[in-house]
VOBA-1610 file (N, C-alpha, C; in pm, whole numbers, padded with zeros to 5 digits, always signed):
BEGIN
Met-03058-01938-00780Met-03001-02007-00896Met-02881-02091-00852Thr-02877-02216-00894Thr-02767-02305-00860Thr-02652-02285-00958Leu-02533-02265-00905Leu-02416-02244-00990Leu-02367-02377-01048Pro-02324-02377-01174Pro-02257-02495-01228Pro-02129-02523-01149Val-02092-02648-01137Val-01968-02683-01067Val-01850-02634-01151Ala-01770-02546-01094Ala-01659-02485-01168Ala-01569-02410-01072Leu-01453-02370-01123Leu-01371-02272-01053Leu-01410-02135-01106Tyr-01448-02044-01017Tyr-01489-01909-01055Tyr-01375-01811-01022Ile-01330-01737-01124Ile-01227-01635-01105Ile-01300-01505-01072Val-01288-01459-00948Val-01369-01347-00901Val-01281-01226-00867Pro-01287-01120-00946Pro-01215-00997-00912Pro-01277-00929-00790Thr-01193-00865-00711Thr-01240-00791-00594Thr-01188-00648-00601Pro-01248-00554-00527Pro-01208-00413-00538Pro-01060-00389-00512Ile-01005-00290-00583Ile-00865-00252-00561Ile-00855-00137-00462Gly-00967-00092-00412Gly-00966+00015-00313Gly-01106+00053-00269Asn-01190+00088-00365Asn-01326+00132-00336Asn-01419+00011-00329Leu-01474-00016-00212Leu-01557-00134-00195Leu-01685-00130-00279Gln-01725-00011-00324Gln-01844-00001-00408Gln-01821-00062-00547Asp-01697-00094-00578Asp-01667-00157-00707Asp-01691-00307-00706Met-01732-00362-00594Met-01766-00505-00587Met-01898-00526-00661Ser-01899-00615-00760Ser-02019-00631-00841Ser-02120-00723-00772Pro-02250-00704-00799Pro-02352-00794-00743Pro-02327-00938-00782Arg-02280-00962-00904Arg-02254-01100-00946Arg-02141-01162-00865Ala-02036-01082-00838Ala-01925-01134-00757Ala-01972-01173-00619Ile-02056-01090-00559Ile-02110-01121-00425Ile-02193-01249-00430Glu-02277-01260-00533Glu-02363-01378-00546Glu-02281-01506-00559Val-02176-01502-00642Val-02092-01620-00660Val-02022-01657-00530Leu-01966-01559-00461Leu-01894-01587-00337Leu-01988-01641-00229Glu-02114-01603-00234Glu-02212-01655-00139Glu-02251-01799-00170Gln-02251-01835-00299Gln-02307-01964-00339Gln-02205-02076-00354Val-02077-02043-00378Val-01978-02150-00392Val-01957-02218-00257Ser-01898-02337-00262Ser-01874-02413-00139Ser-01745-02370-00070Leu-01655-02310-00148Leu-01523-02280-00095Leu-01466-02160-00169Ile-01395-02073-00094Ile-01326-01960-00155Ile-01177-01976-00129Ala-01098-01984-00236Ala-00952-01990-00225Ala-00899-01848-00228Cys-00829-01809-00120Cys-00784-01671-00102Cys-00632-01664-00100Glu-00579-01556-00156Glu-00434-01533-00148Glu-00392-01518-00002Asp-00473-01448+00076Asp-00449-01430+00219Asp-00585-01433+00288Thr-00611-01539+00364Thr-00744-01555+00424Thr-00776-01444+00525Arg-00674-01394+00595Arg-00698-01286+00692Arg-00738-01157+00620His-00667-01127+00513His-00698-01005+00436His-00837-01017+00373Ser-00862-01129+00308Ser-00992-01148+00242Ser-01105-01160+00342Gly-01074-01206+00463Gly-01177-01219+00564Gly-01247-01087+00594Lys-01172-00978+00591Lys-01230-00846+00616Lys-01328-00808+00505Leu-01291-00839+00381Leu-01378-00810+00267Leu-01506-00893+00275Leu-01490-01021+00302Leu-01606-01110+00308Leu-01699-01070+00423Lys-01642-01032+00536Lys-01723-00989+00649Lys-01803-00864+00614His-01739-00772+00540His-01806-00647+00501His-01933-00675+00421Phe-01927-00778+00336Phe-02041-00809+00250Phe-02129-00921+00309Gly-02100-00961+00431Gly-02182-01062+00497Gly-02171-01199+00435Ile-02056-01232+00378Ile-02034-01362+00313Ile-01967-01457+00412Ser-02030-01571+00438Ser-01979-01663+00539Ser-01922-01792+00480Thr-01905-01797+00349Thr-01850-01916+00284Thr-01713-01950+00342Arg-01686-02080+00360Arg-01556-02120+00415Arg-01443-02086+00318Thr-01325-02060+00373Thr-01211-02017+00292Thr-01092-02111+00312Thr-01002-02105+00217Thr-00875-02177+00227Thr-00768-02091+00162Ala-00644-02106+00207Ala-00535-02025+00152Ala-00479-02086+00025Leu-00459-02003-00076Leu-00390-02044-00198Leu-00302-01929-00241His-00170-01948-00228His-00075-01842-00257His+00044-01899-00334Asp+00142-01815-00359Asp+00257-01856-00442Asp+00329-01978-00385His+00330-01991-00253His+00410-02097-00191His+00340-02232-00184Asn+00206-02234-00199Asn+00137-02363-00188Asn+00047-02395-00307Glu+00048-02308-00410Glu-00048-02322-00519Glu-00038-02457-00591Arg+00083-02498-00624Arg+00099-02625-00697Arg+00047-02742-00615Ala+00075-02740-00484Ala+00031-02850-00398Ala-00120-02850-00379Arg-00182-02732-00376Arg-00325-02721-00351Arg-00410-02746-00476Ala-00348-02737-00593Ala-00425-02749-00717Ala-00499-02883-00725Gln-00430-02992-00691Gln-00494-03122-00699Gln-00605-03135-00595Trp-00583-03080-00476Trp-00685-03085-00371Trp-00812-03011-00415Ile-00794-02897-00480Ile-00910-02822-00528Ile-00979-02899-00641Ala-00900-02967-00724Ala-00960-03051-00828Ala-01048-03159-00765Glu-01005-03212-00652Glu-01084-03314-00583Glu-01214-03256-00528Gln-01211-03132-00483Gln-01334-03066-00436Gln-01433-03051-00551Leu-01383-03010-00667Leu-01469-02996-00784Leu-01526-03131-00826Ala-01442-03235-00822Ala-01487-03368-00860Ala-01598-03418-00767Ala-01596-03366-00644Ala-01699-03406-00547Ala-01824-03318-00556Gly-01826-03229-00658Gly-01944-03145-00679Gly-01943-03014-00604Gln-01826-02975-00551Gln-01815-02851-00475Gln-01757-02739-00563Ser-01833-02633-00587Ser-01782-02520-00664Ser-01684-02439-00579Val-01585-02380-00646Val-01480-02306-00576Val-01462-02170-00643Ala-01441-02066-00563Ala-01408-01934-00616Ala-01263-01902-00581Leu-01197-01830-00671Leu-01059-01785-00647Leu-01058-01634-00641Ile-01005-01579-00531Ile-00989-01434-00520Ile-00845-01404-00477Ser-00798-01285-00511Ser-00666-01240-00465Ser-00686-01130-00363Asp-00579-01072-00315Asp-00591-00965-00215Asp-00669-00845-00269Ala-00655-00820-00399Ala-00728-00711-00463Ala-00715-00725-00613Gly-00819-00687-00686Gly-00814-00691-00831Gly-00846-00827-00888Thr-00802-00849-01012Thr-00831-00972-01084Thr-00725-01078-01057Pro-00762-01195-01008Pro-00664-01302-00985Pro-00585-01334-01112Leu-00463-01382-01093Leu-00368-01420-01197Leu-00294-01302-01259Ile-00342-01178-01241Ile-00272-01062-01294Ile-00170-01017-01190Ser-00048-01071-01199Ser+00057-01053-01097Ser+00012-01108-00962Asp-00078-01204-00964Asp-00127-01271-00843Asp-00134-01421-00869Pro-00145-01503-00764Pro-00151-01649-00783Pro-00273-01693-00864Gly-00265-01815-00918Gly-00378-01874-00989Gly-00344-01942-01118Tyr-00230-01906-01178Tyr-00195-01962-01309Tyr-00184-02114-01304His-00110-02166-01208His-00090-02311-01200His-00221-02383-01169Leu-00303-02322-01087Leu-00432-02381-01053Leu-00521-02390-01177Val-00535-02280-01249Val-00621-02279-01367Val-00570-02376-01473Thr-00440-02378-01494Thr-00381-02469-01593Thr-00410-02614-01556His-00393-02647-01428His-00416-02785-01383His-00563-02823-01399Leu-00653-02736-01357Leu-00795-02769-01364Leu-00842-02783-01508Arg-00795-02697-01596Arg-00833-02710-01737Arg-00781-02841-01796Ser-00660-02880-01757Ser-00604-03005-01808Ser-00682-03126-01758Glu-00750-03109-01643Glu-00830-03217-01586Glu-00974-03215-01637Gly-01006-03116-01719Gly-01139-03110-01780Gly-01244-03034-01700Phe-01204-02962-01596Phe-01300-02885-01517Phe-01328-02749-01581Met-01445-02696-01558Met-01480-02563-01608Met-01412-02456-01524Val-01366-02351-01591Val-01314-02232-01524Val-01394-02115-01579Ile-01465-02045-01490Ile-01555-01938-01532Ile-01505-01805-01477Pro-01464-01711-01566Pro-01415-01582-01517Pro-01526-01479-01505Leu-01516-01394-01403Leu-01604-01279-01389Leu-01525-01153-01424Pro-01586-01056-01491Pro-01517-00929-01516Pro-01513-00846-01389Gly-01417-00756-01382Gly-01412-00673-01262Gly-01285-00591-01252Pro-01255-00537-01134Pro-01144-00444-01116Pro-01009-00503-01152Cys-00927-00418-01215Cys-00787-00452-01246Cys-00709-00320-01247Ala-00612-00307-01160Ala-00540-00180-01146Ala-00474-00137-01276Ala-00416-00231-01350Ala-00345-00196-01473Ala-00439-00134-01576Ile-00553-00197-01599Ile-00648-00148-01699Ile-00715-00020-01653Thr-00749-00012-01526Thr-00812+00108-01473Thr-00719+00229-01488Ala-00592+00210-01453Ala-00496+00320-01465Ala-00472+00358-01611Leu-00458+00259-01698Leu-00433+00286-01840Leu-00546+00368-01901Ser-00670+00339-01863Ser-00784+00406-01923Ser-00785+00556-01895Ala-00718+00598-01788Ala-00716+00740-01751Ala-00581+00804-01773Ser-00487+00732-01832Ser-00348+00779-01840Ser-00323+00884-01949Gly-00402+00879-02056Gly-00374+00965-02170Gly-00267+00910-02261Leu-00216+00790-02232Leu-00118+00724-02318Leu-00192+00635-02418Pro-00128+00601-02532Pro-00194+00514-02629Pro-00240+00384-02564Ser-00367+00349-02585Ser-00422+00230-02521Ser-00469+00125-02620Asp-00445+00149-02752Asp-00488+00051-02851Asp-00400-00073-02847Arg-00273-00053-02812Arg-00180-00165-02796Arg-00092-00137-02676Phe-00084-00235-02586Phe-00003-00216-02466Phe+00052-00349-02421Ser+00153-00343-02334Ser+00217-00463-02281Ser+00223-00451-02130Phe+00160-00547-02061Phe+00165-00549-01915Phe+00285-00632-01872Glu+00377-00572-01796Glu+00502-00638-01761Glu+00513-00674-01613Gly+00407-00651-01536Gly+00411-00686-01395Gly+00512-00603-01318Phe+00576-00662-01218Phe+00675-00591-01137Phe+00812-00601-01203Leu+00887-00491-01202Leu+01026-00495-01246Leu+01108-00572-01143Pro+01220-00633-01185Pro+01304-00707-01089Pro+01352-00616-00976Ser+01372-00674-00860Ser+01413-00596-00743Ser+01561-00561-00745Lys+01644-00644-00808Lys+01788-00618-00812Lys+01822-00526-00929Glu+01916-00436-00905Glu+01945-00329-01001Glu+01984-00382-01139Lys+02078-00476-01146Lys+02123-00525-01277Lys+02009-00589-01354Ala+01932-00673-01287Ala+01819-00740-01353Ala+01715-00638-01398Arg+01696-00533-01319Arg+01600-00428-01354Arg+01645-00355-01480Leu+01773-00318-01484Leu+01828-00249-01601Leu+01825-00339-01725Asp+01855-00466-01707Asp+01852-00561-01819Asp+01711-00573-01876Lys+01612-00581-01787Lys+01473-00593-01831Lys+01430-00468-01908Leu+01465-00352-01859Leu+01428-00228-01927Leu+01500-00214-02061Thr+01625-00259-02066Thr+01699-00256-02193Thr+01630-00344-02297Glu+01580-00458-02252Glu+01506-00549-02339Glu+01380-00483-02395Leu+01319-00395-02316Leu+01193-00330-02355Leu+01213-00192-02416Lys+01334-00146-02423Lys+01362-00007-02462Lys+01297+00033-02594Glu+01297-00055-02693Glu+01244-00021-02825Glu+01108-00084-02853Asp+01039-00126-02747Asp+00903-00177-02764Asp+00811-00060-02798Pro+00737-00066-02909Pro+00654+00048-02950Pro+00522+00061-02874His+00490-00038-02792His+00362-00037-02720His+00374+00035-02586Thr+00264+00087-02537Thr+00261+00142-02401Thr+00296+00030-02303Leu+00388+00058-02212Leu+00434-00041-02116Leu+00372-00013-01980Ile+00322-00118-01915Ile+00258-00103-01785Ile+00331-00190-01683Phe+00369-00128-01572Phe+00436-00198-01463Phe+00360-00176-01333Tyr+00368-00272-01243Tyr+00329-00250-01104Tyr+00458-00220-01028Glu+00448-00136-00925Glu+00568-00108-00845Glu+00532-00086-00700Ser+00626-00120-00613Ser+00605-00105-00469Ser+00662+00029-00424Pro+00610+00085-00315Pro+00654+00218-00270Pro+00803+00228-00243His+00863+00125-00183His+01005+00136-00147His+01099+00120-00266Arg+01044+00083-00383Arg+01129+00068-00501Arg+01098+00171-00611Ile+00997+00255-00591Ile+00953+00341-00700Ile+01063+00436-00747Val+01138+00494-00655Val+01245+00587-00696Val+01350+00514-00779Tyr+01390+00395-00736Tyr+01491+00318-00810Tyr+01441+00284-00951Ser+01314+00249-00962Ser+01259+00213-01093Ser+01250+00335-01184Leu+01209+00449-01129Leu+01202+00571-01209Leu+01342+00613-01255Glu+01439+00597-01169Glu+01577+00629-01207Glu+01625+00537-01320Ala+01591+00410-01310Ala+01631+00314-01413Ala+01562+00345-01546Ile+01434+00381-01542Ile+01361+00415-01664Ile+01423+00538-01730Ala+01456+00640-01651Ala+01519+00760-01705Ala+01655+00727-01766Gln+01727+00635-01702Gln+01860+00597-01751Gln+01852+00518-01881Val+01761+00421-01888Val+01756+00331-02004Val+01670+00387-02117Phe+01550+00436-02084Phe+01458+00486-02186Phe+01491+00630-02226Gly+01561+00701-02140Gly+01591+00841-02164Gly+01504+00930-02077Glu+01559+01043-02035Glu+01487+01132-01944Glu+01364+01194-02007Asp+01357+01195-02141Asp+01244+01260-02209Asp+01128+01165-02238Arg+01142+01036-02204Arg+01032+00942-02230Arg+00909+00983-02147Gln+00794+00991-02212Gln+00671+01028-02144Gln+00621+00912-02058Ile+00591+00941-01931Ile+00540+00838-01842Ile+00423+00893-01759Val+00346+00802-01705Val+00237+00837-01613Val+00248+00743-01493Met+00247+00801-01374Met+00249+00721-01252Met+00115+00736-01182Ala+00041+00625-01172Ala-00089+00625-01106Ala-00073+00561-00968Arg-00115+00633-00865Arg-00096+00585-00728Arg-00230+00579-00655Glu-00251+00469-00582Glu-00372+00453-00502Glu-00500+00467-00585Val-00503+00401-00701Val-00617+00410-00792Val-00745+00362-00723Thr-00850+00440-00734Thr-00985+00422-00676Thr-00991+00451-00526Lys-00879+00488-00466Lys-00876+00515-00321Lys-00882+00665-00293Thr-00886+00700-00167Thr-00903+00840-00127Thr-00793+00931-00181Phe-00669+00884-00180Phe-00556+00967-00222Phe-00507+00932-00363Glu-00600+00897-00451Glu-00565+00866-00590Glu-00492+00983-00654Thr-00379+00952-00720Thr-00297+01055-00782Thr-00243+01005-00915Phe-00246+01093-01017Phe-00183+01064-01145Phe-00075+01171-01169Leu+00050+01128-01185Leu+00159+01219-01220Leu+00195+01195-01365Thr+00197+01301-01445Thr+00225+01290-01589Thr+00340+01381-01627Gly+00429+01331-01711Gly+00541+01412-01758Gly+00651+01326-01813Thr+00768+01385-01833Thr+00882+01306-01875Thr+00932+01223-01758Ala+01015+01125-01786Ala+01070+01042-01679Ala+01144+01128-01577Ala+01217+01228-01625Ala+01292+01315-01535Ala+01198+01399-01449Glu+01091+01448-01508Glu+00996+01532-01434Glu+00924+01453-01326Val+00875+01336-01361Val+00803+01254-01263Val+00897+01208-01152Leu+01019+01171-01187Leu+01118+01131-01086Leu+01142+01246-00987Ala+01157+01368-01038Ala+01182+01483-00951Ala+01065+01506-00856Arg+00944+01492-00906Arg+00825+01515-00822Arg+00812+01407-00714Val+00844+01284-00750Val+00836+01176-00652Val+00943+01192-00544Lys+01063+01232-00584Lys+01170+01253-00487Lys+01138+01369-00392Ala+01067+01469-00444Ala+01038+01588-00364Ala+00919+01571-00270Asp+00839+01467-00290Asp+00718+01447-00212Asp+00711+01304-00161Asp+00738+01286-00032Asp+00737+01152+00026Asp+00602+01082+00012Asn+00494+01160+00002Asn+00362+01100-00013Asn+00349+01022-00143Gln+00428+01060-00244Gln+00425+00990-00372Gln+00501+00857-00365Gln+00562+00830-00251Gln+00634+00705-00232Gln+00558+00614-00136Lys+00425+00627-00137Lys+00339+00545-00052Lys+00227+00484-00135Gly+00175+00372-00089Gly+00059+00311-00154Gly+00093+00221-00270Glu-00010+00183-00344Glu+00005+00092-00458Glu+00020+00173-00586Ile+00114+00132-00670Ile+00155+00215-00783Ile+00147+00139-00915Val+00091+00204-01017Val+00095+00156-01154Val+00178+00256-01234Leu+00282+00208-01298Leu+00374+00293-01373Leu+00358+00262-01521Met+00331+00366-01602Met+00306+00346-01745Met+00401+00432-01827Cys+00459+00372-01931Cys+00556+00442-02015Cys+00509+00442-02160His+00522+00557-02225His+00491+00566-02367His+00584+00472-02443Gly+00532+00409-02547Gly+00613+00318-02627Gly+00724+00392-02701Phe+00822+00316-02748Phe+00936+00371-02820Phe+00891+00429-02954Ala+00937+00547-02985Ala+00909+00610-03114Ala+01041+00632-03184Ala+01069+00552-03287Ala+01197+00562-03357Ala+01202+00688-03443Ala+01322+00738-03462Ala+01340+00852-03552Ala+01307+00807-03693Ala+01233+00889-03767Ala+01192+00853-03903Ala+01285+00915-04006Asp+01297+00849-04122Asp+01374+00908-04230Asp+01286+01008-04305Asp+01336+01061-04414Asp+01264+01165-04486Asp+01130+01118-04540Glu+01113+00988-04560Glu+00988+00936-04614Glu+00891+00895-04504Gly+00930+00917-04380Gly+00840+00885-04271Gly+00850+00743-04221Val+00943+00663-04273Val+00962+00525-04228Val+01072+00525-04123Pro+01046+00473-04002Pro+01148+00471-03898Pro+01276+00403-03945Ser+01389+00458-03905Ser+01518+00403-03947Ser+01536+00260-03900Val+01483+00228-03780Val+01497+00091-03730Val+01419-00006-03817Ala+01304+00040-03873Ala+01225-00045-03961Ala+01298-00066-04094Met+01363+00038-04143Met+01440+00024-04268Met+01557-00073-04249Ala+01618-00068-04131Ala+01729-00161-04105Ala+01679-00305-04106Thr+01561-00329-04047Thr+01502-00462-04049Thr+01469-00504-04192Leu+01413-00413-04269Leu+01377-00442-04408Leu+01500-00480-04490Lys+01609-00411-04470Lys+01732-00441-04544Lys+01783-00581-04511Leu+01779-00616-04384Leu+01824-00750-04344Leu+01736-00859-04405Leu+01605-00839-04400Leu+01512-00939-04452Leu+01519-00950-04604Ser+01534-00835-04670Ser+01534-00836-04817Ser+01658-00903-04875Ala+01760-00922-04791Ala+01879-00993-04837Ala+01850-01141-04856Glu+01744-01191-04790Glu+01710-01333-04796Glu+01573-01359-04858Leu+01489-01255-04868Leu+01351-01273-04914Leu+01316-01173-05023Pro+01213-01203-05104Pro+01162-01104-05198Pro+01118-00979-05121Leu+01133-00863-05182Leu+01104-00738-05114Leu+00962-00733-05059Lys+00866-00783-05136Lys+00727-00778-05091Lys+00708-00857-04962Lys+00768-00975-04955Lys+00759-01058-04836Lys+00834-00993-04720Ala+00951-00939-04750Ala+01032-00874-04647Ala+00958-00754-04588Ala+00890-00678-04675Ala+00815-00561-04629Ala+00699-00602-04539Ala+00632-00712-04574Ala+00520-00759-04493Ala+00566-00801-04354Ile+00679-00870-04345Ile+00731-00914-04216Ile+00779-00795-04133Ala+00854-00705-04197Ala+00904-00587-04127Ala+00789-00500-04076Ala+00683-00490-04154Ala+00567-00412-04114Ala+00501-00471-03990Gln+00496-00604-03986Gln+00436-00672-03870Gln+00521-00652-03746Ile+00652-00658-03762Ile+00744-00641-03649Ile+00733-00502-03589His+00725-00401-03677His+00730-00261-03630His+00595-00191-03631Asp+00489-00266-03655Asp+00354-00210-03650Asp+00338-00095-03750Leu+00379-00121-03876Leu+00370-00020-03982Leu+00291-00077-04100Lys+00260+00008-04195Lys+00190-00037-04315Lys+00289-00097-04413Lys+00256-00218-04461Lys+00351-00287-04548Lys+00372-00215-04680Asn+00269-00146-04731Asn+00284-00073-04857Asn+00386+00039-04845Ala+00387+00105-04729Ala+00483+00213-04708Ala+00624+00158-04703Leu+00642+00042-04640Leu+00775-00020-04634Leu+00817-00071-04772Tyr+00723-00127-04844Tyr+00754-00177-04978Tyr+00799-00063-05069Lys+00727+00050-05062Lys+00764+00167-05141Lys+00901+00219-05102Ala+00927+00225-04970Ala+01056+00271-04922Ala+01168+00180-04967Gly+01139+00048-04970Gly+01238-00048-05017Gly+01270-00031-05163Leu+01167-00008-05244Leu+01189+00016-05388Leu+01275+00139-05409Glu+01243+00247-05336Glu+01316+00371-05353Glu+01461+00359-05304Ala+01482+00265-05210Ala+01619+00243-05160Ala+01696+00145-05246Gly+01629+00089-05348Gly+01696-00003-05437Gly+01717-00141-05377Leu+01630-00181-05286Leu+01644-00314-05223Leu+01587-00423-05313
//
């Protein structure tokens, strides 16, 4: 089957090579060019599957410059695949500028489903997965890291971070400091690999286990935090939501204020409206 001329976003295994899909292999065999985050790293994967398609490097430092060149390859009828070192491209990996440029030029971009460390870890975490926020890597500098966590402190959604082994202790310490030692977290390490590990507990408990075991400070890490749960008043409406409702109701009809506050805090508007009436707003 001849592939349509397009940029193909091709996920690759995050550890277990058996997770490479037949469709991904077929696309990588049939395109004219594979853009790789690291050609040496990807070369091992391609060799394993017997794929001899020519490759070119596309990473954070050259992506903007290479985008137009890849557009020219597509214009000449050459299909291109984009892969990262592992997982789904663009998820904390290069590709955003390339995809944006190609779409603006009218070229097709065709995504393939496949491995993603964040989603794989979340599915087994036991944390709420109906709503979540992927935040990528926390900043490397302490102040910026604390500022970012402070910004997210009252986010009600499950928070997902990627973290590197040499920074995991610092990040766990920062989470315990900003979110509180009792915040429930799950640390997934080496997902799909031989030494896959899930640590579950409070921020203080997981931090203690990681500090006590150097093995937990190795490999690729996905860090997940339970969303913020505000203290509720006697009627079951979180106090932070009531504070928002009071501010909004000073400028808007109560019904409208309740609808907006409910959307902000992921609550039922009828419950907020009733609470507002009872509070005399």
